[in-house]
N, C-alpha and C positions, 0 to 999 in steps of 0.2 A: 811452842813449836812442835808440830807433829809431822812425822815423815812415814809414809807407807810405801814400801817397794816390794814388788813381787816378780820373781823370775820363774818361768816354767819352761822346761826343755823336754821334748819328747822325741825320741828316735826309734824308729821301727824298721827293721830289715827283715823282709820275708822272701825266701828263695825256695822255689820248688822246681826240681829237675826230675824228669821222668823219661827213661829210655826203654823202649820196647822193641825187641828184635825177634823176628820169627823167620826161621829158615826151614824149608821143607823140600827134600829131594825125594822124588818117587820114580823108580825105574822098574819097568815090567817087561820081561822078555819071555815069549812063549812060542811054541810051535803048534799048540792046539787051542786051548781056551784058558784065558787068564783074566780074572777080575780083581782089581785092586782099588780099595777106597781108602784115601788118606785125608784125615781131618785134623787141622791144627788151629786151636783157638787160644788167644792170649789176651787177657784183660788186665790192664794196669791202671789203677786209680790212685791219684795223690791229691789230697785236699788239705789245705793249711789255713786255719783261722787265727788271726792275731788281733786282739782288741786292747786298746790302751785308753784308760780314762784318768784324767787328772784335774782336780779342782783345788787350786791354791787360793787362800784368802788371807790378807793382812800380813805382810812381811814374811813371806815363806819362799823357800827354794825347793822345788821338787824336780827330780831327774828320773826319767824312766827310760831304760834301754831294754829292748826286747829283740832277740835274734832267734828266728825260727827257721830251721833248715830241714827240708824233707827230701830225701833222695830215694828213689826206688828204681831198681833195674830188674827187668823181667826178660829172660831169654828162653826161648823154646826152640829146640832143634829136633826135627823129625826126619829120620832116614828110613825109607821103606823100599826094600828091594825084593822083587819076586821073580824067580826064574823057574819055569816048569816045562815039562815035555808032554804033560797030559792035561790035567785040570787043576788049577790052583786058585783059591779064593782067599784073600787076606784083607782084614779090616784093621786099620791102625788109627787110633784116636788119642790125641794128646791135648789136654786142656790144662791151662795154668791160670790161676787167679791170684793176683797180687794186689793187696789193698793196704795203703799206708795213710793214716790220718793223724794229724798233729794239731791240737788245739792249745793255744797259749793265751791266757787272759791275765792281765795285770791291771788292777784298779787301786788308786790311792787318793784319799781325801786328807788334805792338810789344812789346818786352821790355826791361826794366831801364833806367829813366831816359831816356826818349826822347820827343821831340815830333814827331809826324808828322801832316801835313795833306794830305789827298787830295781834290780836287774835280774832278768831271767833268761837263761839260755836253754833252749830245748832242741835237741838233735835226734832225729829219728831216721835211721838208715836200715833198709831191708834189701837183701839180695836173694832173689828166688831164681833158681835154675832148674 
């Protein structure tokens, strides 16, 4: 009598949230000549790679749980106010780059009557203001 049973369970949860808010208020009051240049750039990049490989052979139980969470918040506020009575030139430049990358890789090979459990939690949170 020979009995061969294999159970393989793989759960993968990948959540990526990205919020980018850019507010720019520019007010210019003049009675002669007023030049105002306001530039606001915001780049928010969030990439998450999650790879699970499982090869069970001959009476084995393998359980893989991987939770990968990447949150990035990028907020850029720019207020430029220019008041003049003669000649006023103002240049206001605000650039914000926020990059969050999270790579989580879990691989397991189980052969011949073994129990292996691998769980990995990776959390990356970055707040850039």
